[in-house]
C-alpha positions in Angstrom: 89.1 81.1 71.4 92.1 83.3 70.9 95.9 81.7 70.7 98.6 82.6 72.7 101.2 83.5 71.1 104.2 81.2 70.6 107.1 81.3 73.1 107.4 81.5 76.8 104.9 83.7 78.7 104.5 86.4 81.1 105.3 84.8 84.8 106.8 81.5 83.9 110.3 80.5 84.7 111.2 78.9 81.8 110.4 78.4 78.0 108.5 75.0 76.6 111.0 72.3 75.4 110.4 71.1 71.7 110.1 67.0 72.8 112.5 66.5 69.6 115.1 68.8 71.5 114.5 66.9 75.0 114.2 63.3 73.7 117.6 64.0 71.4 119.5 65.0 74.8 117.7 61.9 76.7 119.8 59.6 74.4 122.8 61.3 74.5 123.4 62.2 78.0 124.1 65.8 77.1 122.5 68.9 79.5 119.6 71.4 78.3 120.5 74.3 78.4 117.5 77.0 78.6 118.5 80.6 78.9 116.1 83.2 80.1 116.8 86.3 79.2 114.6 89.2 80.9 114.6 92.8 80.0 114.8 95.7 82.7 111.9 97.8 83.7 112.2 101.0 82.3 112.2 103.3 84.7 109.0 106.1 85.9 110.3 109.8 85.3 110.9 112.1 88.9 108.0 113.9 87.4 105.4 111.5 88.0 106.5 111.4 91.9 106.9 115.5 92.1 103.1 116.2 90.7 101.3 114.2 93.8 104.4 115.0 96.5 104.1 118.7 95.4 99.9 118.5 95.7 100.5 116.6 99.5 102.2 119.3 100.7 100.5 121.8 99.6 97.4 120.5 101.0 99.5 120.2 104.5 100.3 124.0 104.1 97.1 124.5 103.9 95.8 123.0 106.9 98.4 124.1 108.8 97.6 127.5 108.0 94.0 127.0 108.3 94.3 125.4 112.3 97.0 128.7 113.1 94.4 131.3 111.5 91.3 129.1 113.8 94.2 129.3 116.5 94.5 132.7 116.4 90.9 133.4 116.4 90.0 131.6 119.5 92.5 133.4 121.2 91.9 136.8 120.1 87.8 136.0 121.4 88.7 134.8 124.6 91.2 137.9 125.2 88.3 139.8 124.2 86.1 138.0 126.8 88.6 138.6 129.3 88.9 142.3 128.7 85.2 142.3 128.8 84.5 140.9 131.3 86.9 142.3 133.5 85.2 145.8 132.8 81.6 144.6 133.4 82.2 143.4 136.7 79.4 141.0 137.2 76.5 139.7 134.7 72.8 139.2 136.0 69.9 137.1 134.4 66.9 136.4 136.3 68.5 137.1 139.5 71.2 134.4 138.8 75.1 136.6 139.2 77.7 135.4 137.1 81.1 137.1 137.9 83.8 136.4 134.9 86.6 137.7 136.4 87.7 136.7 140.1 87.8 140.0 142.4 91.1 142.1 143.0 92.5 142.3 146.3 
């Protein structure tokens, strides 16, 4: 069984008041003053925030570039299909004829 160190444990509001001090203050009618000092938590260095932020921004830029490249390829494919469809005219397969473009007036 492990023993707790003397003094306040983290998370408690006040340290333990010894019984003799409490009884003496009770007899004399004096107040019991508890001084509870806390130390400020150390600040995290900026590097701990900058590295994940940089990785996230790089990933976001990579995804945006990939989406832009895919959209450019789709646009190129659509323009190519339009040009080929306009030049070739109707396409027939086994009696079915598909006209890829509208007739020009």
